[in-house]
ZAMARGU-4260 file (C-alpha; in steps of 0.2 Angstrom, whole numbers, plus 5000, padded with zeros to 4 digits):
<rodrens>
0) 4810/5407/4901 | 4804/5403/4918 | 4798/5386/4916 | 4816/5383/4905 | 4827/5389/4920
5) 4817/5378/4932 | 4821/5362/4922 | 4838/5365/4921 | 4839/5369/4941 | 4830/5352/4942
10) 4842/5342/4929 | 4858/5348/4937 | 4851/5343/4955 | 4847/5324/4948 | 4866/5326/4942
15) 4871/5332/4959 | 4862/5318/4966 | 4869/5304/4954 | 4886/5310/4958 | 4885/5309/4976
20) 4876/5291/4975 | 4892/5286/4965 | 4904/5294/4976 | 4896/5285/4991 | 4896/5268/4982
25) 4914/5271/4976 | 4916/5276/4996 | 4909/5259/5001 | 4920/5249/4990 | 4935/5256/4996
30) 4929/5255/5013 | 4926/5236/5010 | 4943/5234/5002 | 4951/5241/5015 | 4943/5230/5030
35) 4948/5214/5018 | 4965/5220/5018 | 4967/5225/5036 | 4958/5204/5039 | 4970/5198/5025
40) 4985/5206/5037 | 4979/5201/5053 | 4976/5182/5047 | 4995/5184/5041 | 5002/5193/5058
45) 4991/5175/5066 | 4999/5161/5054 | 5016/5170/5059 | 5012/5170/5076 | 5005/5151/5077
50) 5021/5145/5066 | 5033/5154/5079 | 5021/5146/5095 | 5022/5129/5087 | 5036/5118/5098
55) 5049/5111/5090 | 5048/5091/5085 | 5059/5080/5097 | 5072/5069/5086 | 5065/5051/5091
60) 5079/5041/5099 | 5080/5024/5091 | 5086/5010/5102 | 5095/4995/5101 | 5088/4978/5104
65) 5096/4977/5120 | 5092/4992/5127 | 5072/4988/5119 | 5074/4972/5128 | 5079/4981/5144
70) 5065/4994/5141 | 5050/4980/5139 | 5057/4968/5155 | 5068/4978/5168 | 5056/4992/5169
75) 5040/4984/5173 | 5036/4973/5189 | 5030/4955/5183 | 5022/4943/5193 | 5036/4933/5194
80) 5054/4935/5187 | 5055/4936/5169 | 5066/4921/5172 | 5053/4909/5177 | 5042/4914/5165
85) 5055/4910/5153 | 5060/4893/5161 | 5042/4889/5162 | 5041/4889/5143 | 5025/4899/5145
90) 5031/4910/5131 | 5032/4896/5117 | 5017/4894/5107 | 5013/4883/5091 | 5015/4885/5072
95) 4998/4888/5073 | 4992/4907/5075 | 4975/4909/5075 | 4964/4926/5072 | 4959/4927/5091
100) 4977/4925/5097 | 4989/4934/5084 | 4989/4950/5095 | 4998/4942/5110 | 5013/4934/5098
105) 5029/4943/5097 | 5035/4935/5083 | 5040/4918/5076 | 5057/4910/5075 | 5066/4903/5062
110) 5059/4887/5066 | 5041/4893/5064 | 5037/4894/5081 | 5026/4909/5089 | 5033/4917/5103
115) 5019/4925/5116 | 5024/4942/5124 | 5028/4939/5140 | 5023/4957/5146 | 5005/4952/5139
120) 5003/4936/5148 | 5007/4946/5163 | 4995/4959/5160 | 4984/4947/5157 | 4985/4936/5171
125) 4985/4952/5181 | 4965/4955/5175 | 4961/4936/5176 | 4966/4938/5195 | 4955/4951/5200
130) 4941/4945/5189 | 4944/4928/5198 | 4944/4937/5217 | 4925/4940/5214 | 4918/4922/5217
135) 4919/4910/5233 | 4927/4894/5231 | 4912/4885/5230 | 4905/4894/5215 | 4919/4890/5203
140) 4926/4874/5195 | 4940/4870/5185 | 4943/4858/5171 | 4956/4850/5162 | 4956/4833/5151
145) 4975/4836/5148 | 4987/4825/5157 | 5000/4837/5158 | 4989/4848/5168 | 4983/4834/5181
150) 4996/4838/5194 | 4995/4856/5194 | 4975/4855/5194 | 4975/4846/5208 | 4985/4855/5218
155) 4976/4871/5212 | 4960/4864/5218 | 4968/4860/5236 | 4975/4877/5239 | 4959/4885/5235
160) 4944/4872/5239 | 4940/4874/5221 | 4931/4859/5213 | 4942/4851/5201 | 4940/4839/5184
165) 4951/4832/5177 | 4955/4815/5166 | 4935/4816/5159 | 4923/4831/5161 | 4906/4826/5165
170) 4895/4832/5153 | 4879/4840/5158 | 4885/4842/5176 | 4881/4862/5175 | 4866/4862/5164
175) 4856/4843/5168 | 4846/4848/5185 | 4842/4829/5185 | 4859/4824/5188 | 4864/4817/5205
180) 4879/4827/5205 | 4873/4843/5196 | 4881/4859/5203 | 4878/4879/5198 | 4896/4887/5197
185) 4897/4907/5194 | 4913/4905/5184 | 4922/4889/5176 | 4942/4888/5174 | 4949/4877/5159
190) 4966/4875/5152 | 4964/4872/5134 | 4948/4878/5124 | 4946/4863/5111 | 4952/4849/5124
195) 4938/4857/5136 | 4927/4861/5124 | 4911/4852/5133 | 4914/4861/5150 | 4914/4877/5138
200) 4900/4872/5129 | 4891/4869/5145 | 4896/4886/5152 | 4892/4896/5136 | 4874/4888/5137
205) 4872/4893/5157 | 4880/4910/5152 | 4893/4908/5165 | 4907/4917/5163 | 4925/4908/5158
210) 4943/4909/5162 | 4955/4899/5149 | 4973/4897/5147 | 4974/4899/5127 | 4989/4896/5115
215) 4991/4902/5098 | 4982/4886/5089 | 4967/4891/5100 | 4951/4900/5094 | 4941/4907/5109
220) 4924/4912/5107 | 4914/4912/5124 | 4929/4916/5133 | 4929/4929/5145 | 4946/4931/5151
225) 4959/4926/5139 | 4977/4919/5147 | 4989/4918/5132 | 5001/4905/5136 | 5009/4887/5132
230) 4996/4874/5137 | 5004/4859/5133 | 5016/4856/5145 | 5017/4854/5164 | 5027/4868/5169
235) 5018/4880/5158 | 5001/4875/5165 | 5009/4873/5181 | 5016/4891/5182 | 4999/4898/5176
240) 4987/4889/5188 | 5003/4891/5204 | 5002/4913/5200 | 4981/4913/5197 | 4980/4903/5215
245) 4993/4914/5224 | 4984/4931/5219 | 4968/4923/5223 | 4973/4918/5242 | 4981/4936/5242
250) 4964/4944/5235 | 4953/4935/5249 | 4965/4939/5264 | 4974/4923/5266 | 4990/4933/5263
255) 5002/4918/5274 | 4994/4905/5264 | 4999/4912/5248 | 5017/4915/5253 | 5019/4896/5258
260) 5015/4891/5241 | 5028/4884/5232 | 5030/4884/5211 | 5038/4866/5211 | 5022/4859/5220
265) 5012/4865/5204 | 5026/4865/5189 | 5038/4852/5195 | 5057/4857/5195 | 5064/4870/5183
270) 5074/4869/5168 | 5090/4878/5167 | 5088/4896/5162 | 5083/4897/5144 | 5081/4914/5133
275) 5068/4922/5122 | 5069/4907/5109 | 5068/4895/5123 | 5085/4889/5120 | 5099/4885/5133
280) 5111/4900/5133 | 5125/4892/5123 | 5137/4901/5110 | 5128/4900/5092 | 5139/4901/5076
285) 5124/4908/5066 | 5113/4920/5071 | 5095/4912/5068 | 5083/4921/5056 | 5067/4928/5062
290) 5051/4931/5053 | 5040/4944/5059 | 5023/4940/5063 | 5017/4956/5052 | 5021/4946/5036
295) 5006/4934/5031 | 5003/4917/5044 | 4996/4905/5031 | 4993/4890/5044 | 4979/4893/5056
300) 4969/4906/5047
</rodrens>
């Protein structure tokens, strides 16, 4: 009897232990569920607070074409007045747009000619002028084979003291040390990467940086500083070299000489004011259709 009673007692104690374990597990589960619910509620509240803190998006105002032109030109101080850029036709490119020059093109005219962005022309001229100012006159040479650029290049050479080569560039003059007229420039300036390719190739061979005026149809491998511009006419080449010469003299501390420079001495007499399309300001019966640059350009690509 005593043994039976002992077994019953042990059985009862075991049952109690099992019940306590079940109660503990259930309690733990309830606690975890409570914690999960608390975290979810906190996250929901946090999301609500974040949504409330988000600022309301400002409505974008669309500018008219006239307002856009005003923002693009009047709010920026350019190296020369915009009227002089336009009158010199620096913004008028060719019908061909190469991949190297696509980023500088603003749009195409209805006749297919590319129009360069005058703001980018101005920006690149500033960069090139600062880069150019680091070199002494005896360490620079300028070459221009195109006849339209000869007057401007000769005037540029006169006011800066930089050696110039017009008509024909003596091939090997900076690479062949056996030549009597051998020179060692640290910078080369050219007016067209294609026409002045001999000077460009020589500079690339001896790893000398090159500043070049590049039109929309130019490829520019080896050119360290691209100045996007019409490089086919005297006026456009003249304006670019006038600005480079003036800024160079300023950076070299020759302010009075820079102020004395005249654009007409480089570019000749400028034509009457023309609009962004490169045409005189006369009433037009029909608005010209403009083809955006973003469309596929078949020529020159």
